[in-house]
KOLGUMAR-461078 format. One line per 2 residues: number of its first residue (from 1); their letters; for each residue z, y, x of C-alpha. Coordinates in Angstrom, 1 decimal. Example, Ala and Ser with C-alpha at 12.3 -4.5 7.8 and 13.67 -1.06 7.14 Angstrom:
REM KOLGUMAR-461078
1) as) 7.8:-4.5:12.3  7.1:-1.1:13.7
***
This chain:
REM KOLGUMAR-461078
1) mt) -122.3:-152.3:-5.3  -123.8:-155.1:-3.3
3) gg) -126.6:-155.7:-0.8  -129.3:-153.1:-0.6
5) re) -127.7:-150.7:-3.0  -124.5:-150.6:-0.9
7) il) -126.5:-150.0:2.3  -128.5:-147.2:0.6
9) hk) -125.3:-145.6:-0.7  -123.8:-145.6:2.8
11) ik) -126.9:-144.1:4.2  -126.9:-141.3:1.6
13) vk) -123.2:-140.6:2.2  -123.7:-140.4:5.9
15) ag) -126.6:-138.0:5.4  -124.7:-135.8:3.1
17) fc) -126.8:-136.6:0.1  -124.3:-138.4:-2.0
19) ss) -121.1:-138.3:-4.0  -118.6:-141.1:-4.6
21) tt) -116.0:-141.9:-7.2  -113.3:-142.2:-4.5
23) ss) -110.5:-139.6:-4.2  -112.2:-137.7:-1.5
25) et) -115.4:-137.5:0.5  -116.6:-135.5:3.5
27) gk) -119.5:-134.9:5.8  -121.0:-132.7:8.4
29) gk) -124.2:-131.9:10.3  -126.2:-129.4:12.3
31) sk) -129.6:-127.7:12.4  -132.2:-129.0:14.8
33) ms) -133.9:-125.6:14.9  -130.8:-123.7:15.8
35) kq) -127.7:-125.4:17.2  -125.7:-122.3:16.0
37) it) -126.2:-123.4:12.4  -123.8:-126.1:11.2
39) qg) -122.8:-127.5:7.8  -119.9:-129.4:6.5
41) yh) -118.7:-130.5:3.0  -115.6:-131.9:1.4
43) mv) -114.9:-133.2:-2.1  -111.6:-134.1:-3.8
45) kg) -111.2:-135.7:-7.2  -109.0:-133.7:-9.5
47) ks) -106.1:-134.7:-11.8  -108.4:-135.9:-14.7
49) hh) -108.5:-139.5:-15.7  -112.3:-139.8:-15.6
51) pm) -114.3:-140.6:-12.4  -115.4:-137.8:-10.1
53) ed) -118.1:-135.8:-11.8  -119.2:-133.6:-8.8
55) yv) -122.2:-134.4:-6.6  -123.3:-132.7:-3.4
57) vs) -126.4:-132.2:-1.3  -125.8:-130.8:2.1
59) gf) -128.2:-131.3:5.0  -131.3:-130.2:6.9
61) kq) -134.9:-131.4:6.3  -138.0:-131.0:8.4
63) vn) -141.1:-130.1:6.5  -144.2:-129.9:8.7
65) nn) -143.2:-127.2:11.3  -140.5:-125.7:9.1
67) el) -136.8:-126.5:8.7  -135.1:-126.3:5.3
69) gl) -131.3:-126.4:4.8  -130.8:-127.9:1.4
71) fa) -127.3:-127.3:-0.1  -126.1:-127.8:-3.7
73) if) -123.1:-128.4:-5.8  -123.6:-130.2:-9.2
75) dg) -120.5:-130.1:-11.4  -120.9:-132.6:-14.2
77) hl) -119.2:-132.6:-17.6  -118.9:-135.4:-20.3
79) gh) -119.9:-137.8:-17.6  -121.5:-137.8:-14.1
81) dv) -125.0:-139.1:-14.8  -126.7:-135.7:-15.2
83) an) -125.1:-134.4:-12.0  -126.2:-137.6:-10.2
85) yl) -129.8:-137.1:-11.5  -129.8:-133.6:-10.2
87) qn) -128.7:-134.7:-6.8  -131.5:-137.2:-6.6
89) hl) -134.3:-135.1:-8.2  -133.9:-131.3:-8.3
91) fd) -134.8:-130.5:-4.7  -137.8:-132.8:-4.8
93) ni) -139.0:-131.0:-7.9  -138.5:-127.7:-6.2
95) lt) -140.2:-128.6:-2.9  -143.3:-130.1:-4.6
97) qh) -144.1:-126.9:-6.6  -147.5:-125.7:-5.4
99) df) -146.2:-122.2:-4.7  -142.9:-123.1:-3.0
101) wt) -143.8:-121.4:0.3  -145.6:-118.4:-1.2
103) dt) -143.4:-117.6:-4.3  -140.1:-119.5:-3.8
105) es) -138.3:-117.8:-6.7  -141.0:-118.8:-9.2
107) ai) -141.1:-122.3:-7.8  -137.3:-122.7:-8.2
109) rr) -137.4:-121.3:-11.8  -140.2:-123.7:-12.8
111) ay) -138.5:-126.7:-11.2  -135.2:-126.0:-12.9
113) dt) -137.0:-125.9:-16.2  -139.0:-129.1:-15.5
115) td) -135.9:-130.9:-14.3  -133.9:-130.0:-17.4
117) ae) -136.8:-131.2:-19.6  -136.7:-134.5:-17.7
119) il) -133.0:-134.8:-18.3  -133.3:-134.1:-22.0
121) ek) -136.1:-136.7:-22.3  -133.8:-139.3:-20.6
123) af) -130.7:-138.4:-22.7  -130.6:-142.0:-24.1
125) vl) -130.0:-143.2:-20.5  -128.1:-140.2:-19.0
127) gk) -125.9:-139.6:-22.0  -124.9:-136.5:-23.9
129) gg) -123.3:-134.7:-20.9  -124.5:-132.0:-18.6
131) st) -124.0:-130.3:-15.3  -123.8:-126.9:-13.7
133) av) -125.7:-126.3:-10.5  -125.7:-123.9:-7.6
135) ta) -128.5:-124.5:-5.0  -129.1:-122.8:-1.7
137) il) -132.3:-123.2:0.4  -132.1:-121.9:3.9
139) in) -135.7:-121.4:5.2  -136.0:-121.6:9.0
141) gq) -132.5:-120.2:9.4  -133.8:-116.8:8.4
143) kl) -133.9:-116.5:4.6  -131.5:-117.9:2.0
145) vv) -132.6:-118.4:-1.6  -129.8:-119.1:-4.1
147) an) -130.1:-120.2:-7.7  -127.6:-121.3:-10.2
149) vg) -126.8:-122.2:-13.8  -123.1:-122.4:-14.9
151) ds) -120.0:-121.4:-12.9  -120.3:-123.1:-9.6
153) ra) -120.7:-120.3:-7.1  -122.3:-119.2:-3.8
155) vi) -120.5:-116.6:-1.7  -121.6:-115.2:1.7
157) sk) -119.4:-113.7:4.4  -120.9:-110.7:6.1
159) ng) -118.8:-109.0:8.7  -115.8:-110.5:7.0
161) va) -116.6:-109.1:3.5  -117.3:-111.5:0.7
163) kq) -120.5:-111.1:-1.3  -121.3:-113.3:-4.4
165) ls) -124.9:-114.5:-4.5  -124.7:-116.4:-7.8
167) id) -123.9:-115.3:-11.4  -121.1:-117.0:-13.4
169) he) -122.6:-117.8:-16.7  -119.6:-117.4:-19.0
171) ps) -120.0:-117.7:-22.8  -118.2:-114.4:-23.4
173) ke) -120.8:-112.6:-21.2  -123.7:-114.2:-22.9
175) rn) -122.5:-114.1:-26.5  -125.5:-112.2:-27.7
177) li) -128.0:-114.7:-26.2  -126.1:-117.6:-27.6
179) es) -125.8:-116.0:-31.1  -129.5:-115.1:-31.0
181) rg) -130.2:-118.9:-30.6  -128.1:-119.6:-33.7
183) gf) -124.9:-120.6:-31.8  -121.5:-119.1:-31.6
185) vs) -118.7:-118.5:-29.1  -115.2:-119.4:-29.9
187) ni) -111.8:-119.7:-28.2  -110.8:-122.4:-30.6
189) pg) -109.9:-125.1:-29.6  -108.4:-124.2:-26.3
191) dv) -107.8:-120.9:-24.4  -111.2:-120.1:-23.0
193) pr) -114.5:-119.0:-24.7  -116.8:-122.0:-25.4
195) vd) -120.3:-122.3:-26.7  -120.0:-123.7:-30.3
197) gq) -116.3:-124.3:-29.4  -117.3:-127.0:-27.0
199) la) -118.7:-125.9:-23.6  -117.1:-123.4:-21.3
201) va) -120.3:-122.4:-19.6  -123.3:-120.6:-21.2
203) ra) -126.0:-122.3:-19.1  -126.3:-125.9:-17.9
205) fg) -128.6:-128.8:-17.4  -128.5:-131.4:-20.1
207) dk) -126.1:-131.1:-23.1  -128.8:-132.2:-25.5
209) sl) -126.7:-131.7:-28.6  -126.0:-128.0:-27.6
211) ki) -129.3:-127.3:-25.9  -130.7:-125.3:-28.7
213) hl) -127.9:-122.8:-28.1  -127.8:-123.1:-24.3
215) ss) -130.1:-121.9:-21.5  -131.0:-123.7:-18.2
217) ep) -132.7:-120.6:-16.8  -131.3:-119.9:-13.3
219) dv) -130.4:-116.6:-11.8  -132.1:-116.4:-8.4
221) te) -131.4:-114.2:-5.4  -132.7:-114.0:-1.9
223) ea) -130.6:-112.9:1.1  -131.9:-112.3:4.7
225) id) -129.7:-114.0:7.3  -129.0:-111.4:10.0
227) nd) -126.5:-111.3:12.8  -123.8:-110.0:10.4
229) ve) -123.8:-113.1:8.3  -121.0:-115.5:9.4
231) fi) -121.0:-118.2:6.8  -121.9:-119.3:3.3
233) il) -119.6:-121.0:0.8  -120.8:-123.1:-2.1
235) as) -118.1:-124.5:-4.3  -117.4:-125.7:-7.8
237) dg) -115.2:-123.8:-10.2  -112.1:-125.7:-9.1
239) vw) -112.0:-123.2:-6.2  -112.9:-120.1:-8.1
241) kv) -110.4:-120.6:-10.9  -107.6:-120.0:-8.4
243) ms) -109.2:-117.9:-5.7  -111.2:-114.7:-5.5
245) nq) -114.4:-114.5:-3.4  -112.5:-112.5:-0.7
247) da) -109.6:-115.0:-0.9  -112.0:-117.8:0.0
249) vd) -113.6:-115.9:2.8  -110.2:-114.9:4.3
251) si) -109.0:-118.5:4.0  -111.6:-119.9:6.4
253) kd) -112.8:-116.9:8.4  -111.1:-118.1:11.6
255) ik) -112.2:-121.8:11.3  -115.2:-122.3:13.5
257) da) -116.0:-125.9:12.4  -117.9:-125.9:9.1
259) hs) -116.4:-129.2:8.0  -112.9:-128.3:8.8
261) aa) -113.4:-125.0:6.9  -114.7:-126.8:3.8
263) kh) -111.7:-129.1:3.9  -109.2:-126.3:4.4
265) li) -110.6:-124.3:1.5  -110.1:-127.2:-0.9
267) ed) -106.6:-127.8:0.4  -105.9:-124.1:-0.1
269) av) -107.2:-124.3:-3.7  -105.1:-127.4:-4.4
271) sr) -102.0:-125.6:-3.0  -102.7:-122.9:-5.6
273) ks) -102.5:-125.5:-8.4  -106.2:-126.2:-9.0
275) kd) -106.4:-129.4:-10.9  -110.2:-129.8:-11.3
277) di) -112.6:-131.9:-9.3  -113.4:-129.7:-6.3
279) sc) -116.5:-129.7:-4.1  -117.1:-127.3:-1.2
281) iv) -119.9:-126.7:1.3  -119.6:-124.3:4.2
283) vr) -122.6:-123.4:6.3  -121.7:-121.5:9.5
285) fh) -124.2:-119.4:11.5  -122.1:-118.8:14.6
287) s) -120.3:-122.0:15.7
***
């Protein structure tokens, strides 16, 4: 990268709206509305020979008299272009829906569908790959709306107890849906169930060659942020392959700095032999 592109990349990295192909990346920030709400993220490239395929959004945005915390993990496969597209476009598509403020869930569902259609239309540019997504929108520090497709996960800690807010879309759990679309689920080749023997998640953005058998419909959940909520974790499956939800909460419950917590959680996952690309965001409500 040279000139303006390099400057733009540095600005995006500093703001927490970028990923890189380096071995690790990190960032942090805080809410202007409530100094008690902080965010930090960390990313580490796994053992694979391809470039980093994870992309992150983690930051706060002022919209009129409201503040939105926008947090997302995009875990790409068969290339990073779809994950990169999601990083640059998904939240814009959500926030420009006419009913975002009145019916946030419907707005998110529609934007996920619209964005997937855009990706499929641009497949000749973005390639044959795809991406999972977990997004969390914090509205005025009071309401959290989580949506996801795939197996990146959102977990909240409430009085020290882990609660999963997203749904892992595993082919074995969605076999009936996949078969109803004319696809199949097979453990061959490999040791995990895959859609048409190829993809280890049942829902994803992109994947044009498999899309007839795949869904990009998100699961959406809302959670009120009360005084019992300590922090949120968003992480790609490189964490969840080696740690339970409660393991992750216990690992960072005593780390008050959100960025340090995200970094520690990844280090813990790596120490447990996780070999995947790993991205992690931690949002703390009592710093």
